[in-house]
N, C-alpha and C positions, 0 to 999 in steps of 0.2 A: 801362194798369194801370202800365206801368213807368215812365213819366214822371210819375205821382203818386206812386210811391214815393221818387223820388230825393231831394226834400227830406228825408223821412224818414231816407232813409240817410245825407246828409248832416249832419243834426242829431245823430244817433248818434255819426257818427265824430266831431263837435265836442264831445259829451259825454264821449266816451273821452277825448279828448285834453285835455280839462280836468281829468281826474283824473292830477294830477301826482305822480310820485314826491317825496318829500322831497328837497330838495338835500342832497348830502353834505357834512359838514364837512370843511373841511381839515385833515389830518393836522398836527398841532402838529409844529414841530421843536424839540428831535431826539425822534424816536420809537423809535429802536433806537441800538444802539452805535455808536462813531464809531472811525475808524482813523487814529492818528497816526504816519504813515511817517518814519523817523529814517534818514539817509543814513550812520550810523557805527556800529559795533559796541557793545555794551553796555558801560557803564564809562567810556565817553568824556565828555569836558566836554558835548556837545552832546547825547548821550544822558540824561546826568545832567538837564540842564535841561529835555528834553522828558519825562522821567519826574515830575519834579516838577510842571509844568504839567498833564499828563495826568490825576494823582492829583486835582488840586483842581478842574481842570474838571469831571470826573466828577461831584463833590459839586454843582457850582454849574448843571450843565446836567441832572442827575438821571439820566444814561446813562454806562455805561463810555466810557472812552476808553482804546483796548487800544493800547499800542507795539508797532510792526512795524518791526524792525530790519532794513535793505535796504542794506549797504554796497557798495562797490565802486565803481571808475572815477570816483573824486573827487565822489561823490554823484549821478551821473548816472543810474545804476541806479533810485536811489530817485524821483529827479523824473520819469523818464519812466514811472514806474508812476504816480505820481500825475496827471501829465498826461493820461494816458490813463483815468483813472477817472472815473465818473460825477460830473457837475457838480452834485451835490446836497447837499453839504456835509459827508458822511459819510466823506471821505477827506481828511485834509490833510497837510502836509508841514512838516517841522521843518527851517528852512536855516540856513546860517550863511554866512560872507563867501565860502566857496568858492562858493557859487550864482552869485555876481557874477563871482567869477575865471575859472569854467569856459569862458564865452564866448571869453574870449581865449587859453585856453590849447589847447584842442582845434579842429582842423580842421574837424570836423563836429559837428553836435549834434541829437539825436533830437527835439527840441523848442526852441520859441522862448521863452526865459527871460522876457522881457516878456509877449509875447502869449498864452502857453499858461498862465499863472499869474495869480492875484489876490492881491495883498496882503492879509493880514489885521491883523500886528502885528509891528512889532519890538519887541523885550522887554530888550534888554540888549546889552551889549558888554564884550569883556574884553582890556585891553592886554597886550601881550608883557611878560615879564620877560626880560631879557638876562642870560643866566647862564653862568657859567663853572666850572670845577674849581677849587677851592680850590688845589689843588696847581699850578694855573699860578702861581699869584703875584702877579696883579694884583690890585689893591685897588678900583679905580675904573674909570669907563668912560674917562678920559682914558688912564691908563695900558695898557688894553686896546687902544684906537687905536693909541698909541704901539706897542705891541709887534706889531700887525698891518703897520704900515707898516714895522716894521725887517725883517720876514720875509713880505714877498709870497707868499701861496697857501700858507704853512705852517699858518695858523690854520683848522682845519675845524669849519664848522658844522652839526648835525644837522638834520634836519627829518622830517615824517612822509609825504615824497612828493616826487617831482618835481611842480610846479605847487601844490603845497600852501599852505594859509596860511602855516605855519612855514618854508616855503622862501622863498616871497615877502618874509615879514618880513626874513630873514636878508640875500637879496640886495638888498633897497631899504636897508637897514643900509649894506652895503658901499658901494653907490653914494653915500650921502650922508656916510659918513665917510670916502671917497675911499681905500678899502683894497681889496686884493685877497686874498678868502678861498674856501676849497673847500667846496663843499656836497657833503654825505654825506646821501644820502635813505635812509631806513627804511622798514620796513613793519610793525614792531613797537614794543613799547615798550622794546626793548634800547637806544636811543637815549638813555635817561636813564644807563641802567646803563654805556654807553659813556663819556657824559659825565663820570660821577663818577670813572671810572678813567683818565680824561685820554686816551682813545682819539680821542675828539673834543673840541674845546676851547671851543664855545659852542653854545647852543640859544637861539630866540626862541620863547618858549612861553608861554601862560597859567601863571599862579602856581600854578594846581591840581597840575600835573605835576610840581613841582620844590620845592613848599613845604616838605616833610618834609626833603627832602636838605640845604636851605638852613638849616633849625634844627638839623639834626645837625652843620651844619659842614663836610660834604661838597662843599657847592656854594656859590659866592659871587653873589648876586643885585648886580648893577652899576648897573641902572637900570630903570625901568619906562617903557613906550613910549606912555603914554596922558598926559592932561593935569593929572592928579593923582595923587598917591601913592595905593597902595593900604593899606586900613586894617590889612591883615595883614602889611604890612611898610612901616613908617610910617618906618623909618630908610633906605629905599631912594629914592633920588632919582628924579624924571621925568627922562628924556632931555633936556629944556629946562634944567632945573637942573644937569646934569651935563656942560653945554657941548656938547649937540648939538641945538639948537633945531629944525632943519628935519627932524628925525626922528621920526616919530608913525605909531604903527601898532597899530590895535586890529582884535580880529575880534569880530562881531556876531552877535547870534543873533534868530531870528522864525519866523513860521508864514506860510505862504501855501496857497491852495487851488488846484484847477483853476479856469482863467480863466473858466468860463460860469457859476460858482456863482451863483445869485439874490442881488441887492445885500441885500435884508434878512436872508438866511443868514449871508453874511459880515459884516454889521454887528454880529449876534447874538453870532458868534463872537470877533469884536474887543473887544466891551463884556465878553465873559466874561474874555478875555485881562487886559483892563484890571484888571477886578475882583481877578484872581488877584495880578497884579503888586502891587496896592495892600496885600497881606497881609503885615504885618510878618515873620512866620515865614520867608516866601519870601525877602524882602530880606536877612535875616540869613543864610539858606543863599547866597543870591548872594555874599554877602560873602566868605563863608568858601571860595566858588571862585574869588575874585578877580573877580567879575562886577560890573558897575555897572548898575543898573536904568535903563532908557531906553525910552521909550514913543513910538513913531510907528505911527498905524495907517490902515488903508485905502489912499486916494490918496496920502496922505505916504508909506507906505513903498513903495509902487510907484515914486514919483519918488526914494526914496532908493536903492531897487536902482539904476535905471538911472544915477543919478551916481555910484554904486560902481563900475560897469561902466565908464564913462568914464575914473574915476579909476585903477582898477586895471590898465586895460588896457595904457597905457604900461609900467607897473612889470613886468607879465608879458611884454612885448616886449624890455624891457632885459635880462631875466633870461635871454633865450635859450630860453623852454620853449613858446613859441606854438606853434601848428599842428601840434601832436601829434596821431597819431592815436589813437582812443579805443580802451582796452582791449576785446578781445573776450570776451564771456561768453556 
């Protein structure tokens, strides 16, 4: 009897197996809010750019893009959080030039800048404006360089901190101009206040931070460190036009994701950012902040970050700030 029933049991099992549960459809991306981590405090240029993109990306993706400010340690705190997040495309990081500078500044890093991230898109850059207090009495870059040569070490330049982009911009300028200047690092916006009052004599910073004081006549813009003049400062020459063609320094901005996010998702994010960058209203806001739209997507952005690490590394070493211990938090 048992042998006779075996084929029946087998057929019953086959019949049950044939009753298949309908395949579950893939969940479309994105199906929930995204987090955009920003390595600086609210109100900074990087934060303002991030929020402009977050708002527009939300409308295009159909999901909120929430900005999460995580300042500290030159951007390392924010980058580490994103590197360790789930590689599902729901957590992305806003980066700037500091992302490529940090590996040369710090003795150890909690992540690998190239391996642990994948580039989404570079979206623009901002040249610095070499700015001095009107009270200093110099009218152009040549006079400023001459003054610095006459008084080695007496000309101070302020920055947002040791190893920051604004520090390297000043250190690189001193090297290219053949002058000795004294670096004064700050941790707050007092750097511009001290510049206006001539406590420090120069800054190398994006125009957004000094435009108001320049228009009020409190500060004098000597040169723009990019390839072209800024639309908001048409009368200010580039460093090439001002007689120092070897010196150019621009700060760039972009977005990266954790290294193992699936390529289709990263591609969708890149196309979304491209569409945002094409909006005329955003380009106008960029111009008001002294930013120039520039698009590099995916593998091109990865290659650009690598090339920037190779280019900026020697500048970091020449400035004497490499191999610093990271801030403990």
